[in-house]
N, C-alpha and C positions, 0 to 999 in steps of 0.2 A: 689284818692284811692290808686293807685299803688305807687305814690310817698310817700304817708304817710306810707304805709307798708314797703317800702324800707328804709325810715328814721328810722322806729322802729327797723328794723333788724340791721341797722348800729349802733344804740344806744346800742344794746346788745353786740356788738363785743368789745373785749378788745382794749384799746388804743394802736395803733401800727403805728409808723411813717414810717415803711417799707412796710405797706400793699399795698399802691398804686403802689409802684415799683414792688412788687411781683405779683400784678394783671397783670401788663404789661408783666412780665416774663412768667406768665402762658399763656398769649395770644401769646407767641412766639417772643417777642421783645428782640433781643439779646443785644441791647444797654442798655435796662433796666437791663438785667442780669449783664452787666459790672458795672452798677451803684450799684446794690445790692452787688456785690463782693467788690467794693470799700468801701461801708458802713460797712460791717460786717466781712471782712476778718481778720482784726487784732484781733477782739474779739474772733473769733473762733480759730485763731492761738494761742492766749494766753492760752485758755482753753486746747487745744490739747498738747501744750508744757508741761503744768502741768500734763498731763496724761501720756505722753510717755517719757518725759525727754529730748529727742533729738530734737533740733529745726529743723535740716535738715529733719528728718523723719516727724516731725510735719507739715512742709510745704508741703510735699508730700501728707499727709493725708488730709490737708485742701483743696488741689486741688481736691482730690476725693470727699470731702464733697460737694463742689460747683458743681462738675460734676454730682454727684448723685442727687443733688437738682434740677439742670436744667432738668435732665431726668425725675424726678418725679414731676415737677412743675404742671403738669395737675392734680395731685392727692392732691395738697395742698388745704386746705380749709381756708377761711378767719377767721374762728373761732380760728385758731391756730396762735399765734403770730409768726412772721417770724423768729426772732432770736431764739426763743425756739425750733421751728421746725428744724432749722439748728443745734442747740446744740444737739438735739436728734439724728440726722444723725451722727454728730461728735462722740457722745458717743458710738453709735453702731460700728462705724469704729475703735474706740480706743479699744473696747472689742475684735474685730477681730485681731487687731494688737497685743494685749496682748497674745492671743492664739497662734499666729504665733511665737511671741517671746519665749514663753514657749517651743515650739517645738524646735526652734533653740538652746535655752539655754540648753535643755536636751542633744542635740547632741554635743554641745560644751563641756559640763561637762563630757560626756562619753569619748570624745577624749582627754581631759586634764587628766582624770583619767587614761587612758591608757598610756599617756606619762609619768605620775608620776611612774607608775609601771615599765616602761622601764628605769627609772633612769634619766629622763630629768632634766635639771637645773631649779631651781625655778625662778620665775620672780624677777628682781632686785628691791630693796626697793628704794624709792625716797630719795634724799639727804636731811638731816635736814638743816633748815635755820640757819644761824650763826649771822646775824645782828639783832638789835632791829626792824628795819623796816621789815626785812624778817620774824621775829617772828610775828609781828602784821599782816602782809599780810597773813601769813600762818594761823593764828588764824581765820581771816575772811573767808578764803577759807574753813577752816575746819568746821566752823559754817554753811556756805552755803551748803557744801557737806552733813553735818549732816541733815539739813532741807530737802534737796532733797531725801536723803536716807529714812528719816522718812515718807515723803509723799509717796514715791514709795512703801514703805512697808505696807501702809494702805490697808485694803480690798478695792476692786474695788469701791463698792458703797460709802464707806466713802470718798475715794479720790475724786470721782466725785462730791459728795455733797459739800465737802470742797472747791474744786477749783471753782466750779460754784458760791458758796456763797461768798467766800473771794476775788476772783480775778475778777469775772464778775458781782458781786452785783445783782445776780438774787434773786428774792423773793422765799420764800420756795414753794409757789404754782407753780411757773415756774419750779423750780428744780424737784418738784414732777412729773410734766408732762414729763420732760426729762428722769427721772429714772423710770417712770411708777410705782409710789408708792404714799403713802399718805403724806400730809404735816407733820404730826406727826412723820412719819418715817424719813423724811428729817431732822427734828429738832434733832432727836436722832442720826442720822448719823453724823451730824456736831458736836454735843456735844462730841461724842465718839472720833471723829478724832482730835478735838481740845485738848481733854484731853491727848490723846496719844502724840501729838506734845509737849504739855507742859511738860509732864513727861520725854520725850526723850531729851528735851533741858535743863532740870534742871541743869545738871552739866556744861553746857556751859554758861548759863546766870544767874545762881545763883537762890536762892529761893527754 
């Protein structure tokens, strides 16, 4: 009777190759935690880089993601897919990072504004490329920078939905769990983000 009930519960849980490892982490197994980190660190890092832009800062945030996950492992429930749970932690930490960045950026802007009023020299412009190879490389860098700028300029929810959908191949249902919204809302966020990128890149790729 007990085994049958347990099997019925397992059948209702979402398929998750990381659940067994996370069960051991929840039980305090540090080796299992290292295994979980090895399995999912790159996926989480890729997402966080897409959110914050800086790979160095993203690596620091990912460390915090797994540290927070280890501390909160006792509250993890098998009904939550492990990777989705970690993406949710990462998403919340990225929101905190964005708030800190806005505070720092405001202070930097005010200091630069004061320097301009004092007659400080403007920053130098980068030199223009002169060779065909340089022009091609410059165009590629310009396009890459434009994509980064467009993604960074997206509203937070649109950027999260787009990065999780396009770089992590998460289903809309999983993204909805991370963002705490409906699947229909996720579809709308991805659609609007994609439209913004397409319109912003029109001059670069034609069409």
